[in-house]
N, C-alpha and C positions, 0 to 999 in steps of 0.2 A: 682732908683725905683725897679730894679731887686734885689738889695741888701736888700731893705726893704721887698720885697715879700718873699725872702728866710728866712729872720729873722722872719717874721710873721708866715710863714709856720712852721718853727722850733719851735716857741713858742707854736703854737696850738697843734702840735704833742706831745711835751713834757708835756703840761698841761693835755692832755687826757691820755697819758701813765702813768702819776702820779696817776691816779684814775683807777686802773685795776679792781676794784670791779664793777664799772659801765659797763665796757666792758664785764665782765663775765655775768652780768645780762642781757645785751642786747642780747648776744648770747645764754645764758643758757635758758632763758624763752622759746623762740621758739623751741629749741632742746628738751626740756622737754615735751612741749605740743605735738610736732610731734611724739616723742617716745611713749607717753602715748596713743595717738590715734592709732598708728600702733600696739602697744601691745594689745590694747583692741579689735582690729579686727583680731587678730591672728598672729601678727608679720610679718616678711618679708619672712618667709619660714618655713620649718620643718614640722613635722607631725601635722595634725589638730586634735583637741580633738574629741573623740568619746564617745557616751553614752554606758555604759556597762549594758547589760540586762541579768538578770537571767531568763531563760524561762523553763517552765514545760509543756510538751505536754502529757496530759492525754487522748487525743483522738486518736492519732497515725493514723489518716486517711490521705487520699490523700490531702484533702484541708488543714488540719493542717500542713502537711509537706510543702505544697506550701507557707503557711503563714510564717513558719520558714525560708524557703529559701528566701522569699521576704525581711525579716528583716535582715537576716544574709548574706548581699550582700556587696562586697568590695566597691561599690559606695555609700553605705548608711553610714550615720554618726553613725553607731551602731556597737557594738561588742556583739554578742549573744553567750551565753553558756548554753547548755541544762543541767539542774540539776533536781533532785527530789525536790518536793515542800518543804520538811522540810529543806534541805540544802540551798535552795534558800532563804527561809525566814531568816535562821540563818545568812547568809552572808549580807542580806540587813539590818537586825537589828544591825549587827556589823559596819554598815556604809559603807560597800563595795558596789560598783555598783551604777547605777542610778535608776533602776526600776526592779520590778519583774512582769513577765507576765505569767499567768497560763491559758492554753487552756483546757477547761473542756471536759469531755467525751461527745460524740455525737455532737461535735461542727460542724464537716463537714456536717453531715446529716441535722442539723438545718439550716445551711447556704443554702443548696440546696433547702429546702422546705420553707425557710423564717419563720421558727419557732423562738420564743423568745429564745435567748441565749446571753451570755455575756462573755467577757474576764475579768479575775481578774487582775487588774493592781494596783500595790502598788509602789509608788515613794519614793525616798530617800529625806526626808525633809531637809537634809543638803545641797542639790544641788538645783539650781534653773533653769538653762538653759537646761542642759542635759535631765532631766525628761520631760521637756516640748517638747523636740524633739521627745521622745518616744510616748507620748500621742498624739501629733499632727499627727504623721505617722499612728497610729492606727485609729484615727478619719478619716483620709483621706481614709483608707481602708474600713472603715464602710460606708462612703458616696459612695464609688465605688460599694460596694455590694448592697446598696439600689437602685442606678440607674440601675444596671445590671438587677435587678428583675423588675424594671418598664419597661424595654425594652424587656426582654426575660424571664420573670419569669415563665410563664405557661409551656413552653417546659422544662425548668430546673426542675420544680417540678415533671413533668411527668417522666423524666428520673430518678430522685431521688426515686420516689415511685416504679419504676420498672414495669415489665409487670404484668398484672392481673393474668395471668396463665402461668406456666412454668418459665423457666429461661431466655428466649429470647423474645424480642418483636416480635409480628406478623409483616409480611412484610408491610401490609397496615398501621399499626400504626406507624412503623418506618419511612415509606415514608411520612406520614402526618406530623410528627414532623420535618423531614428534610425540607419539603416544607415550613413549618411555619417559621423555622429559616432563610431559604433563603429569604422569603418575608420580614422578619424583616431587613435583610441585605440590601435588595433593598430599603426599606423605608429610611434607614440611608445613602444610597449611596451618595446622594447630599450633605450631611453634612460632610461625611468622605472622599470622593474621588471627586476631588483631595484634598490632605491635606491642611488645612488652614494655616499651617506653612511650609514654604519652607526652606530646609536645604542646605546650601552651604558649601562645604568642601574645605579647603586649606591645603597645606603641612605645617608642623611645621618648623620653622626656625632651621637651623643647630645649634647644641650645640656650644656655644661660639661665635655665630654671633652677639650677642648684649646682653644688660643687660636684665635679666629676670624680668618680671613685678611683683611687689608686692605693697601693700598699702604704705609701707614705701618709695619706689621709686616714687610712684605717688605723695606723699606728699612732697618730697624733694624740688622741686622748690618753692612751697608755703611756706615751713618752712624757706628756705633761704631768700626769699623776706620779710617774717615777721621779721626776724632778722635785715635785712637792714632797714626796716621801723622803728623799735625801735631805731636803731642807728641814723637814720636821724633825728628823733624827738629829741633825746637827744643832738645831736651835734648842732642842730639849736637853742636849748635853751641856748647855751653858749653866744649868742648875749645879752640876758638879764643879764647874769652874768657880762659881760664886761660893759654893760650900768650902772648897779647898782654900780660897782666899780669905774666908771668914766673913765676907759681906752678907752672906745669906743668914747666918746666925744673928748678926747685929740687926738686920732688917726685921727678922721675925720676932725678936725680943722687943721691938718698938711698939708704939701704939696702933699701927695700922694693921698688923697681922698678916697671915698667909694669904687671905683672900685677895687683898689689893695687890700684893706682889704677884700672885698667880694671874690676876687680870692684866697686869702690865705685860707679863711675859706672853700671854695669849694675844693681846692686841698687837704687840710689836711683831710677833711671829706671823700673825695673820696679814698684817700690812705688807711684810716682805714677800710672803708667798703670793699674795694678790698681785703685787707688782711683777713677780716672776711669771705668773700665769698670764698677765696682760701682755708681757713680752712674747711669750710662747704663742698666744692666740694671734698676735700681730704678725709673727712669722708665718703662721698658718694661713693668714689672709694673703700674704705675698706669695707663698708657695703653692697654695691649693685653691685660691679664689673662694675662701669661705664667705658666706653671706654676712654682711655687716650687721644685719638685723638680729642675728643669733649671738653676737658677741656679748652684749650686756648680760644675758641670762647665763651664757657660758662662763663669764668672769665671776658672776655671783656664785655659780655652782662650784667653781674651782676654789673660791674663797671659803665657802662652807666646808668643802672637802679637806682643804688644807688645815683649817682650824680643828676639825675632828681628828685628823692624822697627828697633828701636833699634840693634842690631848692624849692620844694613845701612846705615843713615844715618850711623852713626859711621864706617864704612868709607868711604863717599862723602866725608865731611868731611875725612878724612886724605888723600884723593887730590888736593885742591885746593892751590894755592900760596898763597892768601890767603883771608881770611874772606869777602870779597865773591864770589869765585869758588866757594867752598864753598856759599854760599846759592844761587847760580845753578844749580850742579850739582844740589843737592838739589831745587830746584823743577822742573828739567827731568825729574827722575825721578818726583817726587811726583805731579804733576798727570796725566801719562799713566797712571800706575798707578791713580789714583783713578777715571779715566774707564773703564779696562778692567776694574778689579777689583770692580765691582758696588756702588760707593758712590753713584753717581748713579741707576742703574737696576739692579734685581735681575738677577742673572746669568741667571735663567730667562726673563726678558723680553727679553734681548738676542739679536741674530742668532746663529745657531749657531756660525759661524766666529769671531766676536768673543768669544762666551762661552767657547769652547774655549781661546782665547788668554788670556782673563781668568782662567780657573781655574788656569792655570799661573804666574800672577804671585804674588809672595809674599803680598800682601794678598788676592788672589783665593782662594788656598788657605785663608786664614784666614776670609774671608767665607763660603765654602762650608761650612767646618766649623762655624762658629757658626750658620749657617742650619740645618744638620742637627740641632744640639743643641736649638735653640729649637723646631724642628718635631717633636721627639720621636724623632729617629733613633737608631740603635744606636751604641754606643761603638766597636764593632769597626771601623767604616768610617773612624774618625778617626785610627787609628794610622799609616797611610802618610803622611798630611799632617803629623801631629805629628813624625814622624821627619824629614821633609823640612825643616820649620821649624827643628828642633833642629840638624840637620846644617848648614843654611845659616847660622844664627846663629853656631854654633861656628866655622865656617870664616871668617866675616867677623871675628870677634873675634881669631882667631889672626893674621890679616893685620894688623889694627889694632895688636895688641901688638908685632908686628915693626916696624911703621912708627913707633910711639911711641918705640921704642928707637933709631931711626935718622933717616930722612929727614924726618920730620914736624917736628922741632925745628930743622932747618937752614933 
């Protein structure tokens, strides 16, 4: 029996290695999808894109300088360059930059007195996202100006108009404006103090203490499990190939039975998926500096998860009446599980209800466990999920063995 098991295992491995295009497709599709998602959201690191703004300040007042300083801030997604209006228009017409902003004369005085005024904003039609960032920020500043005048507009207007006589406010008028602003602050005290948002600070981890987070690293567990699911579905489909060729019936009528045949299928599929997981983790080390100490446990976890997924898809394969129906049934299960199980978006970034459902899916359990391992989590938290994967895989295999000995061949 052991000789037959070894021969069957060797046959399954050679048959799969003889079709390298299928292996490349199983691995390539998840890697391409994950790479495109990571690239669309800024990649794994490096400088983030900034909108280039050509700004003309014709007011040169204190408020206009404050506006320029608010836009030209290192923490803002903008790069601001002060230019004369003609040069700014020429650069924008040449396709350079994201937007042109012109601050008109008397802009600061109009803001203080809430008189009609406007900023001239011209965006680059060749860009879509960056100009939207510029206009969005300016609209936010406009809203802030509106609400500031609703709260303390009258004192601000009085200060902007200045004293009725002389160059200084009389003591009584200055005191009255001060008391008015103080009263406004008291009215807002219950809403502003204490702050509605509490800020907690923690020291940053030391450089080199672990992998730096990026969207690509967050997607790596899901992309790996996506690849294993494609492999599990494709490898499970081989049962239909052997049934259609007649080799499955001849093998099952022999002395070894369905158990040894199923064991050879499971071992060969597990070896191939383990090799694929090893390749994926190695790419993760190169791209995201994963700690080498976590790789053995991560590889073992991927191997266990792949075996359980293979058992599940083999069970689904034996439920169908023909090969076409088996592929349709497998896809109907595969793609919803990929969407819910954290392959397209990390479980931590999904809505709480959807993430809860996703963590209870077979691949969701596997993704959550692999995320814990790559993040340096403890091994104790993996045991419940490992037992669930083992129990589910064993149950599926028992059902498949029963069906191989009966209804599947009819």
